C-alpha positions, 0 to 999 in steps of 0.5 A, spaced: 499 499 500 502 506 498 503 511 503 501 517 504 504 523 502 506 528 508 511 533 505 507 541 506 505 543 499 510 547 496 516 545 501 523 543 498 524 536 497 531 535 500 538 534 497 540 528 496 544 526 501 545 518 501 550 515 495 548 507 497 550 503 502 550 508 508 555 512 504 554 520 503 554 526 498 557 530 504 566 529 501 564 531 494 559 537 496 566 539 500 571 537 496 567 541 490 565 547 494 573 548 495 575 547 488 569 552 486 573 557 490 580 554 488 577 556 481 576 563 481 583 563 486 587 561 479 584 565 475 585 571 479 593 569 479 593 569 471 589 576 472 594 578 476 600 575 470 596 578 465 596 585 468 604 585 469 605 583 462 600 583 458 600 579 451 598 582 444 592 580 441 595 582 434 599 581 429 604 574 430 611 577 429 610 581 435 606 576 439 612 571 438 617 576 440 614 578 446 613 571 447 621 570 447 622 575 451 617 574 457 617 565 456 616 563 464 611 569 466 607 567 459 607 559 459 604 560 467 599 564 465 596 560 459 597 554 464 594 558 470 587 559 464 587 553 462 589 547 467 584 550 472 578 549 467 576 542 471 575 544 476 568 547 475 566 540 472 567 537 479 563 543 480 557 541 477 557 534 478 556 536 485 550 540 484 546 535 479 547 531 485 545 536 491 539 538 486 537 531 482 530 530 488 528 536 485 528 535 477 533 530 475 532 531 467 534 539 467 540 538 473 542 532 468 541 537 462 544 543 466 551 539 468 552 536 461 551 542 458 556 546 464 561 541 465 563 538 458 564 546 456 569 547 461 572 540 459 572 541 451 576 548 453 582 543 455 582 541 448 581 547 444 588 550 444 587 557 445 585 561 452 583 568 448 590 571 452 594 566 448 596 559 446 601 554 449 602 553 441 604 559 440 611 559 445 613 553 440 612 556 435 616 563 439 623 558 439 622 556 432 621 563 430 628 566 434 631 560 431 630 561 424 636 564 420 632 567 414 626 572 413 622 566 409 622 563 415 620 568 420 614 570 416 612 562 416 612 562 423 609 569 424 604 567 419 602 561 423 602 564 429 597 570 426 592 564 425 593 562 432 591 571 435 585 571 429 582 564 433 583 567 440 579 573 437 574 569 435 568 567 439 567 560 441 560 556 442 564 553 449 563 560 452 556 560 451 554 553 452 558 554 460 554 560 460 547 556 458 549 551 464 550 556 469 543 559 467 540 552 467 542 549 472 540 556 477 533 555 474 533 549 478 536 552 484 530 556 485 526 549 486 530 549 492 536 545 496 541 551 496 540 559 497 535 562 492 538 568 492 545 564 489 539 562 484 538 569 483 545 571 481 547 565 477 540 566 472 543 574 471 550 570 470 548 565 465 543 570 461 549 575 461 554 570 459 549 568 453 549 575 450 557 576 451 559 570 450 556 571 442 557 578 442 564 578 446 568 582 440 562 586 438 560 589 445 566 587 450 563 591 456 558 586 457 563 580 457 567 584 462 561 584 467 560 577 465 567 575 467 566 578 474 558 575 475 563 569 473 567 569 478 562 571 483 558 566 482 563 561 483 565 563 489 558 563 491 557 557 489 563 553 493 562 557 499 554 554 498 556 547 497 561 548 503 555 549 508 551 545 504 557 539 506 557 540 512 549 540 513 550 533 509 549 527 515 557 523 516 556 516 513 556 510 517 562 508 516 565 514 519 561 515 524 563 508 526 570 510 525 570 516 531 566 512 536 
């Protein structure tokens, strides 16, 4: 016989707490929260390096010569733009686990769209502020013996610079993922203020990424909101971990 539904109407369902076999999602929420904050911290460090020695955004030969003069700083900056992109994937997975009881289909769609877009960034050879491929071309350019060889390397570099200045679909997808997951947040588990922040961030991000070079002011505004959103999500997941019961195994070890 079916049990009656005693949950008051309008009250959101709780986050997924149990992973099966007495295990909980507490550690996932905690480390995803740490990853979200760390992601922003690493990008801020990349931005500091960018301000210290801003790379050219036009001209193949000029870019290669700049890299030759600032190779260590340039490589460090490119790695800081690229490598942390794996961290948002963990964040979206944790958000799916937390929000799945509310709307499993939309939460999964948001995770696939948002998480996959950050994964694809790892496969794209450009970062919008340069590319590690340019480091190789810079070395070959510096070692070239004649103008014809230098021209070939400069032309190849110009093509990569042009790709840097071309809007990428992964940027639109990452903003769309934030928008979708924030719509699910409105139903509960995480703060509604965080949900509305995500809706504003994702909505602006879709427009800003599509019009990145036509209206750069939108993109800068989106960038600030994006970092604020990830930090807010990080602290929200850490608090969710604190509210999530420990697994039976953990309780047994503490007893």
